[in-house]
C-alpha positions in Angstrom: 120.1 173.2 131.9 119.1 169.9 133.5 121.4 168.1 136.0 121.1 164.9 137.9 119.8 165.2 141.5 122.0 164.4 144.5 120.6 161.3 146.2 119.5 161.9 149.8 121.9 159.3 151.1 124.8 161.1 149.7 123.9 164.6 151.2 127.0 166.6 152.3 128.4 165.7 155.7 130.2 169.1 155.8 131.1 172.0 153.6 134.7 170.7 153.3 133.6 167.3 152.1 130.2 168.0 150.6 128.9 170.0 147.7 131.3 172.0 145.6 130.9 175.8 145.3 128.9 175.5 142.1 126.3 173.1 143.6 125.9 175.4 146.7 125.3 178.3 144.4 122.8 176.2 142.4 120.8 175.6 145.6 120.5 179.4 146.1 119.2 179.7 142.5 116.8 176.8 142.7 118.8 174.6 140.4 119.1 170.8 140.8 122.3 169.8 142.5 124.9 167.9 140.5 125.4 164.2 141.2 128.3 163.2 143.5 130.1 161.2 140.9 130.1 164.0 138.3 131.4 166.3 141.0 134.4 164.1 141.4 135.1 164.7 137.7 135.0 168.3 138.1 137.5 168.1 141.0 139.9 166.6 138.4 140.2 169.9 136.8 140.5 172.1 139.8 142.6 169.8 142.1 145.2 168.3 139.9 148.1 169.5 137.7 146.7 168.0 134.5 143.3 169.6 135.4 144.8 173.0 135.9 146.1 172.8 132.3 142.5 173.0 131.1 140.9 175.0 134.0 140.3 177.9 131.6 138.5 175.7 129.1 136.5 173.6 131.5 132.8 173.9 132.4 131.8 175.5 129.2 128.9 174.9 126.9 126.3 172.1 127.1 126.6 170.9 123.6 123.7 168.6 123.4 125.9 165.6 123.2 125.0 164.6 126.7 126.9 164.8 129.8 127.8 167.7 132.1 131.6 168.1 132.8 134.9 167.4 131.2 137.7 165.0 130.1 141.1 165.5 128.6 142.9 164.8 125.4 144.6 166.2 122.4 143.3 169.2 120.4 142.3 167.8 117.1 143.7 166.4 113.9 143.2 166.8 110.1 139.8 167.6 108.9 140.0 165.1 106.2 141.0 162.2 108.6 139.0 159.0 107.8 138.6 158.3 111.5 137.2 161.7 112.5 134.6 161.5 115.2 133.5 165.1 114.9 134.7 168.3 113.2 135.0 171.9 114.4 135.8 174.3 111.5 138.9 173.0 109.7 140.0 170.7 112.5 138.8 167.2 113.5 138.8 165.0 116.6 139.9 161.5 115.7 138.9 158.2 117.2 142.4 157.6 118.8 142.2 161.0 120.5 138.8 160.3 121.9 139.8 156.9 123.1 142.8 158.3 124.9 140.8 161.0 126.5 138.2 158.5 127.8 140.9 156.2 129.3 142.6 159.0 131.1 139.3 160.2 132.6 138.4 156.7 133.9 142.0 156.2 135.2 141.7 159.4 137.1 138.3 158.5 138.6 139.5 155.0 139.7 142.7 156.6 141.3 140.4 158.9 143.3 138.5 155.8 144.7 135.5 155.7 142.4 134.1 152.1 142.5 133.8 150.1 139.3 130.1 149.8 140.2 129.6 153.5 139.8 131.8 154.0 136.7 130.3 150.9 135.0 126.7 152.1 135.4 125.1 152.8 132.1 124.4 156.5 132.8 128.0 157.0 134.0 129.5 155.2 131.0 127.6 157.6 128.7 128.8 160.6 130.9 132.5 159.6 130.7 132.4 159.2 126.9 130.3 162.3 126.2 132.3 164.6 128.6 135.6 163.4 127.1 134.4 164.3 123.6 132.9 167.6 124.9 136.3 168.8 126.3 138.1 167.9 123.1 135.5 170.0 121.1 136.0 172.9 123.6 139.8 172.8 123.2 139.3 173.3 119.5 136.8 176.1 120.0 139.1 178.0 122.4 142.0 177.8 119.9 139.7 179.0 117.1 138.4 181.9 119.1 141.8 182.9 120.4 143.3 182.8 116.9 140.5 185.0 115.6 141.0 187.5 118.5 144.7 187.8 117.7 146.1 186.0 120.7 149.5 184.6 119.9 151.7 182.5 122.1 155.5 182.0 121.6 157.3 178.8 122.4 159.1 180.6 125.2 156.0 181.6 127.0 154.6 178.0 126.9 158.0 176.6 128.0 158.0 179.0 131.0 154.5 178.1 132.0 155.3 174.3 131.9 158.6 174.8 133.9 156.7 176.9 136.5 154.2 174.1 137.2 154.9 173.0 140.9 154.1 169.4 140.1 157.1 169.3 137.8 159.6 170.6 140.3 162.0 168.4 142.3 162.9 168.6 146.0 165.2 171.5 145.3 162.3 173.5 143.8 163.7 173.5 140.3 162.1 172.1 137.2 162.8 168.3 136.9 162.4 166.9 133.4 162.4 163.3 134.7 159.5 164.2 137.1 157.6 165.7 134.3 158.0 162.7 132.0 156.9 160.4 134.7 153.7 162.3 135.4 153.0 162.6 131.7 153.5 158.8 131.3 151.1 158.0 134.2 148.5 160.5 132.7 148.9 159.0 129.2 150.0 162.3 127.7 152.7 163.1 125.2 154.9 166.2 125.1 152.7 167.4 122.2 149.6 166.9 124.3 151.2 168.9 127.1 152.2 171.8 124.9 148.7 171.9 123.2 146.8 171.8 126.5 149.0 174.3 128.1 148.6 176.7 125.3 144.8 176.3 125.4 144.7 177.0 129.1 146.9 180.2 128.6 144.7 181.4 125.7 141.6 180.9 127.7 143.2 182.8 130.6 143.9 185.7 128.2 140.2 185.7 127.0 138.8 185.6 130.6 141.2 188.1 132.0 139.4 190.3 134.5 136.0 188.6 134.3 136.5 186.4 137.4 137.9 189.1 139.5 135.0 191.4 138.8 132.4 188.8 139.8 131.6 188.3 143.5 128.6 187.1 145.4 126.6 189.5 147.7 126.3 189.0 151.4 122.5 188.4 150.9 123.4 185.0 149.2 126.3 184.0 151.5 124.5 184.6 154.8 121.6 182.0 154.3 124.1 179.3 153.4 126.3 180.2 156.5 123.3 179.9 158.7 122.3 176.6 157.1 125.7 175.0 157.6 126.6 176.6 160.9 123.5 175.4 162.7 124.1 173.1 165.7 121.5 171.4 167.9 122.3 169.6 171.2 119.9 166.8 171.8 119.2 164.0 174.4 117.6 161.0 172.8 116.3 157.6 173.6 116.2 154.7 171.1 113.8 151.7 171.6 113.9 149.0 169.0 110.5 147.7 167.9 111.5 144.1 168.6 112.8 143.8 172.1 112.5 141.1 174.8 109.0 141.5 176.3 106.6 139.4 178.3 103.7 138.9 175.8 100.7 137.2 177.3 100.0 133.8 175.8 97.1 134.2 173.3 93.9 132.2 173.4 93.4 129.9 170.5 90.5 132.1 169.3 92.7 135.1 169.1 95.2 133.3 167.0 92.5 132.1 164.7 91.1 135.7 164.4 94.7 136.9 163.4 94.9 134.2 160.8 91.5 134.9 159.4 92.2 138.7 159.1 95.6 138.2 157.4 95.3 134.9 155.5 97.4 136.2 152.6 100.3 136.8 155.0 100.3 133.1 155.9 100.1 131.6 152.5 102.7 129.1 151.4 104.9 131.4 149.1 105.8 130.7 145.5 108.9 128.6 145.2 111.2 128.3 142.2 113.7 125.7 141.6 116.8 127.1 139.8 120.2 126.2 138.6 122.7 129.0 139.3 126.3 129.7 138.2 128.0 132.4 140.2 131.4 134.2 139.8 132.8 136.5 142.5 136.2 137.8 143.5 136.3 135.2 146.1 135.5 132.3 143.8 137.9 133.6 141.1 140.6 134.1 143.6 140.6 130.5 144.7 141.7 129.6 141.1 144.6 131.9 141.0 148.0 130.2 141.2 150.7 132.1 143.0 154.4 131.0 142.6 156.0 129.7 145.7 158.9 132.1 145.3 156.5 135.0 145.4 155.0 133.8 148.7 158.6 133.3 150.1 159.6 136.7 149.0 156.7 138.3 150.9 157.5 136.3 153.9 161.1 137.4 153.8 160.0 141.0 153.6 158.0 140.6 156.7 160.4 138.6 158.7 160.4 141.3 161.4 156.7 140.7 161.9 157.0 136.9 161.9 160.1 136.6 164.1 159.3 138.6 167.2 161.8 138.6 170.1 161.0 139.3 173.7 159.0 142.5 173.9 158.1 144.8 176.9 155.7 147.5 177.6 157.6 150.2 179.3 157.0 153.5 181.0 160.0 155.8 181.4 160.7 159.2 182.7 164.0 160.7 181.5 165.9 163.6 183.0 168.9 165.7 181.9 172.1 165.0 183.8 171.7 168.2 185.8 168.3 167.1 187.2 169.4 164.1 189.3 167.6 165.3 192.4 164.3 165.6 190.5 164.8 162.1 189.2 165.2 160.8 192.8 162.1 162.7 194.0 160.0 161.2 191.2 161.3 157.7 191.7 160.3 157.8 195.4 156.8 159.2 194.6 156.4 156.7 191.9 157.2 153.7 194.1 154.8 155.0 196.7 152.1 155.4 194.2 152.7 151.9 192.6 152.2 150.3 195.9 148.8 151.7 196.4 147.3 152.2 192.9 147.4 150.9 189.3 150.3 151.4 186.9 150.9 154.8 185.2 150.7 154.9 181.5 150.0 157.5 178.7 148.3 160.6 179.9 148.5 159.4 183.5 152.3 159.2 183.4 152.5 162.6 181.7 150.4 164.2 184.4 152.3 162.5 187.2 155.7 163.7 185.9 154.7 167.2 185.1 155.7 168.8 188.5 159.2 167.4 188.3 162.0 169.7 186.7 163.3 168.4 183.4 161.0 165.3 183.3 160.3 163.7 179.9 157.8 160.8 180.1 157.8 158.1 177.4 155.5 155.1 177.1 156.6 152.3 174.8 154.2 149.4 174.0 155.7 146.0 172.8 159.2 147.5 172.6 162.1 145.5 171.3 165.5 145.8 173.0 167.2 146.1 169.6 165.1 149.2 168.7 166.1 151.2 171.7 168.9 153.7 171.0 170.7 153.6 174.3 172.1 150.0 174.4 173.1 150.2 178.1 169.7 151.5 179.2 167.9 148.9 177.0 169.8 146.2 178.7 168.6 147.4 182.2 165.0 147.9 180.9 164.8 144.2 179.8 166.5 142.8 182.9 164.4 144.7 185.5 161.5 142.8 187.3 158.1 143.4 185.7 156.0 145.7 187.9 158.9 147.3 189.7 159.9 150.9 189.6 163.7 151.1 188.8 166.1 154.0 189.1 167.2 156.6 188.7 169.8 154.9 186.6 172.6 156.8 184.7 172.1 157.0 181.0 174.1 158.5 178.1 171.7 161.5 178.2 171.2 161.8 182.0 168.9 159.9 184.2 166.1 157.5 183.7 163.4 156.1 186.0 161.2 153.3 184.5 158.8 150.5 185.1 158.1 147.4 182.8 154.4 146.7 183.0 154.3 143.7 180.7 156.7 141.2 179.1 155.9 138.9 176.1 158.0 135.9 175.2 159.6 135.5 171.7 157.2 134.4 169.0 158.1 132.9 165.7 155.7 132.3 162.8 157.2 129.8 160.3 156.8 130.1 156.6 154.5 127.2 156.5 152.3 128.8 159.2 152.2 132.2 157.5 151.8 130.8 154.0 147.9 130.4 153.9 147.4 134.1 155.0 150.0 135.4 152.5 148.4 133.3 149.8 144.9 134.8 150.6 146.3 138.3 150.6 147.9 137.9 147.2 144.8 136.2 145.7 142.6 139.0 147.1 144.8 141.7 145.5 144.7 139.9 142.1 141.0 138.9 142.3 139.4 142.0 140.9 141.4 142.2 137.6 141.1 138.4 137.3 137.4 138.6 137.8 137.1 141.0 134.8 139.0 138.7 132.6 137.1 135.5 133.7 133.7 137.1 133.1 134.2 136.9 129.4 135.0 133.2 129.7 131.8 132.7 131.7 129.8 134.5 129.1 131.2 132.2 126.3 130.4 129.1 128.4 126.9 130.1 129.3 126.2 131.0 125.7 127.1 127.5 124.7 125.3 125.7 127.6 121.5 126.1 127.7 121.4 123.9 130.9 124.3 125.5 132.6 126.1 122.2 132.5 129.2 123.1 130.4 130.8 125.8 132.5 134.5 124.9 133.0 135.6 124.3 136.6 138.9 126.4 136.2 137.4 129.8 135.4 136.3 130.5 139.0 132.6 130.0 138.7 130.7 127.9 141.2 127.3 126.1 140.6 124.4 125.8 142.9 120.8 124.6 142.7 117.7 124.6 144.9 114.3 125.8 145.6 113.8 129.2 147.1 111.0 131.8 147.7 110.9 135.5 146.7 113.0 136.3 150.0 115.7 133.7 149.1 114.5 131.4 151.8 114.5 127.6 151.5 111.5 125.4 152.6 112.8 125.2 156.1 112.8 129.0 156.4 116.6 129.5 156.3 118.3 131.8 153.8 119.8 129.9 150.9 123.6 129.7 151.4 124.6 131.4 148.1 128.2 132.7 147.8 128.9 136.4 147.4 127.6 139.6 148.9 124.1 140.2 150.2 123.6 142.6 147.2 124.6 139.7 144.8 122.2 137.3 146.5 119.3 139.8 146.2 120.1 140.3 142.5 120.1 136.5 141.9 116.6 136.0 143.7 115.2 139.0 141.7 116.4 137.3 138.5 115.0 134.0 139.5 111.6 135.5 140.0 111.6 137.6 136.9 112.9 135.1 134.5 110.5 132.6 132.9 110.9 128.9 133.5 113.0 127.3 130.8 114.2 130.7 129.4 117.8 130.5 128.2 120.3 131.8 130.8 122.4 134.9 130.2 125.2 136.3 132.2 124.3 139.3 134.4 127.1 141.5 135.8 126.2 143.4 139.0 127.5 146.9 139.7 130.1 145.4 141.9 131.5 143.4 139.0 130.2 140.0 140.2 128.5 137.8 137.5 125.9 135.1 137.6 123.5 133.2 135.3 120.3 131.4 136.3 118.1 128.8 134.7 114.6 128.4 136.3 113.5 124.8 135.7 110.5 124.4 138.0 107.8 126.5 139.7 105.5 125.7 142.6 102.8 128.3 142.8 101.7 130.0 146.0 99.0 128.2 147.9 96.8 128.9 150.9 97.7 127.2 154.2 95.2 125.9 156.7 95.3 127.4 160.2 96.9 124.2 161.5 99.7 124.4 158.9 100.2 128.1 159.6 99.9 128.1 163.4 103.6 128.4 164.2 103.9 131.5 161.9 100.7 132.9 163.3 102.0 132.6 166.9 105.3 134.2 165.9 103.4 137.1 164.2 101.3 137.5 167.5 104.4 137.7 169.6 106.1 140.3 167.2 103.0 142.4 167.4 103.0 142.2 171.2 106.6 143.2 171.5 106.2 146.2 169.1 103.0 147.3 171.0 104.9 147.1 174.4 107.8 149.2 172.9 105.4 151.7 171.5 103.9 152.2 174.9 107.3 152.6 176.6 108.4 155.2 173.9 105.1 157.1 174.3 105.6 157.3 178.0 109.2 158.6 177.5 107.9 161.2 175.0 105.4 162.5 177.6 108.2 162.8 180.2 110.5 164.4 177.6 107.9 167.2 177.1 108.2 167.9 180.7 112.1 168.0 180.6 112.4 164.6 182.4 113.6 162.3 179.6 116.8 161.4 181.5 114.8 160.6 184.6 112.4 158.3 182.7 115.2 156.5 180.8 117.3 155.9 183.9 115.1 152.8 184.8 115.0 151.4 181.3 117.0 148.1 180.9 119.6 148.1 178.1 117.8 145.2 176.4 114.7 147.5 176.0 116.4 150.8 174.9 119.3 153.1 175.1 119.7 156.8 176.2 122.3 159.4 175.2 122.6 163.0 176.4 124.6 165.8 174.7 124.4 164.4 171.1 125.4 167.3 168.8 123.6 167.4 165.5 125.3 169.5 162.8 125.5 169.8 159.1 129.2 170.0 159.3 129.6 166.8 161.3 126.4 164.7 161.3 126.1 162.0 163.8 125.6 158.4 162.5 121.8 158.4 162.8 119.1 157.8 160.2 118.2 160.7 158.0 114.7 161.2 159.5 116.1 161.4 163.0 118.7 164.0 161.9 116.1 166.1 160.2 113.8 165.9 163.2 116.6 166.9 165.6 117.8 169.8 163.5 114.3 171.2 163.4 113.6 171.0 167.2 113.4 174.3 169.1 115.2 174.3 172.4 113.0 172.5 175.1 110.8 170.8 172.5 110.5 167.1 172.1 109.4 164.7 169.4 108.8 161.0 168.8 109.4 159.3 165.5 109.5 155.8 164.1 112.4 154.9 161.8 114.9 152.2 161.1 113.1 149.6 163.1 112.9 151.6 166.3 111.1 154.3 168.1 113.1 157.5 168.8 112.4 160.1 171.4 114.3 163.3 171.1 114.5 166.5 173.0 116.6 169.6 172.1 118.6 171.0 175.0 120.6 173.8 173.3 121.3 175.5 170.1 124.9 176.9 170.7 126.3 179.5 168.4 129.5 178.9 166.5 132.7 180.2 167.9 133.8 183.4 166.1 137.0 181.7 164.8 135.0 178.7 163.4 132.4 180.9 161.8 135.1 183.0 160.1 136.8 179.9 158.8 133.5 178.5 157.5 132.6 181.8 155.9 136.0 181.8 154.0 135.5 178.3 152.7 131.9 179.0 151.7 132.8 182.3 149.9 135.6 180.6 148.0 133.4 177.7 146.8 130.4 180.0 146.0 132.6 182.3 144.0 134.2 179.3 142.3 130.8 178.3 141.2 129.9 181.7 139.9 133.2 181.9 137.9 132.4 178.5 136.4 129.0 179.8 135.3 130.7 182.7 133.5 133.0 180.2 131.8 130.0 178.1 130.8 128.1 181.0 129.4 131.2 182.2 127.4 131.7 178.7 125.9 128.0 178.5 125.0 128.5 181.6 122.9 131.5 180.1 121.1 129.8 176.9 120.2 126.7 178.8 118.8 129.0 180.9 116.7 130.8 177.8 115.2 129.0 174.6 116.1 130.7 171.2 115.6 129.7 169.4 112.4 130.0 165.9 110.8 129.4 164.0 114.0 129.9 160.2 113.3 127.7 158.4 116.0 128.7 154.9 115.0 132.4 155.7 115.3 131.8 157.5 118.6 129.9 154.5 120.1 132.5 151.9 119.0 135.4 154.0 120.1 133.7 154.6 123.5 133.0 150.9 124.1 136.6 150.0 123.2 138.1 152.7 125.4 135.9 151.9 128.4 136.8 148.3 128.1 140.6 149.2 127.8 140.2 151.3 131.0 139.0 148.1 132.8 135.2 148.7 133.0 133.0 145.6 132.6 131.0 145.3 129.4 127.7 147.2 129.5 124.8 145.1 130.6 
């Protein structure tokens, strides 16, 4: 059964946040690991109330309809329905049922933080639609098999199961119909859907009774995974960027000419293309959004506390019960003496200072307001005391207090007129993404009727630009063209300019991030050789870069030789910060990987203690030496083992379910599939769910 490979950049950072149990189990069996986005779809069914309704019916057969995991929806309509997408026995799945299932699936993924760029990708669009249909089919298969096996469910049993769901219970622990209805509404489910899906889950549970409990993984499979994820390596490392300030000897003219002759293609004048561009981003669309003045004023009023700040003070207090007045006096004397000879006490310093005194309770308040302090009498004294002076003990409602004000800030008021631009930007930013999706359609219509990109309305949030650039997006003067939008958008525009033929009609292209653009290439200047005199500045720059890189390579090699002798720290101690950096005690672990390039991490994890290596990656030379491979603490190892076993067993149980479902669908395969209706329903549902049109 084929599955998409997990990209290297998305490798697990830890067992708790990385691969699910099934994917870990797949590693042991040599399977390809499931993609991260599809993993999120699986978590819908094991981590949410709606998913648990169908946990028994999930992860079953691979039906040949494409896709891997599951969606949600009703459980079939009349076989003779004219809008039937597919049929299973005497039941049919209708287009409205499929559409609702797709919308629910997309909404869940977006609520979990899945970006539109991922959900809108062609492969993911197919996956969302196919998996939704697949789960609807499996629901029908389960009910068919259960009926044939004689499993019957009464209304009372279903009602008890629904009322027992913890997500439907109120604060008092009792079933709350209002809470249930709210959750159903947010999930686009009716009461009938809930009843059908609950009954399906219960039927599947009956069919699967005893199978999961009898299947467990042997220690021979658990131990290698535990060793893999439990490995930790402590490393000292030095990083030397390839381009760093270095004194490069001035080259002779003959050396520059030789560099030019050996690399003439590197110094050619690049091909330039002149293009007209129309760009639409969240920022450009946001500027067209009109926000009513009353909305801005209402937001300002809600934040008045932030915009109207009275006098504030940063305070350090030590409070005592009424019975510990002597301890308060002793602390006050010691604090005054300490303040006269050292810096102010705050945070952990104050806590440590107060610890020896009986009944002492240290408190640190930053930017405190007098009105927020519970003891009005004490608050008055706190705000009258001279800044920097230890005061007390003073009598309070709760006992005694010794305090010191370290800083006082005057009142500060931000008027509505001053706050308005920032509030307006916030509102526009919040509304920009849905507005962008709406405006893209208007841009497509405008571009379709404007072969020269000269009829795009100014009020839809698109901006126009034109100019001549090379394949790196640079203008003739060497500077990057100032196009709006993200770096990814600019790269996409440049790629399109150099892949689109001159005079070819423009078309709107939507990026994975939802941004849109269209280009019209109206002139091309071919690449041409430059004479040495014309290219001399670029040749000199290349010479200097080579010299800097060579110098850094020599420095890194010298450090590597010292690292092999265990003297990396000594060698790096004389290295200027502008040349490189050194760190000791860096812990590399598969549970908490440091923020270093993947090749650096791989090299560090493979190093035996006392061994060193040197690699080139991410524009730098890296010298690493392993200093220790500490074993996991027994408590941590046991916790990791428990998590691994739970996930691995979950994957095994899912395989059992998948195998069982495969048998069901072979016994009674779906029939009368309507691909045209499936495609049109999928497109409409994905658009309704907010995904941009397919490219």
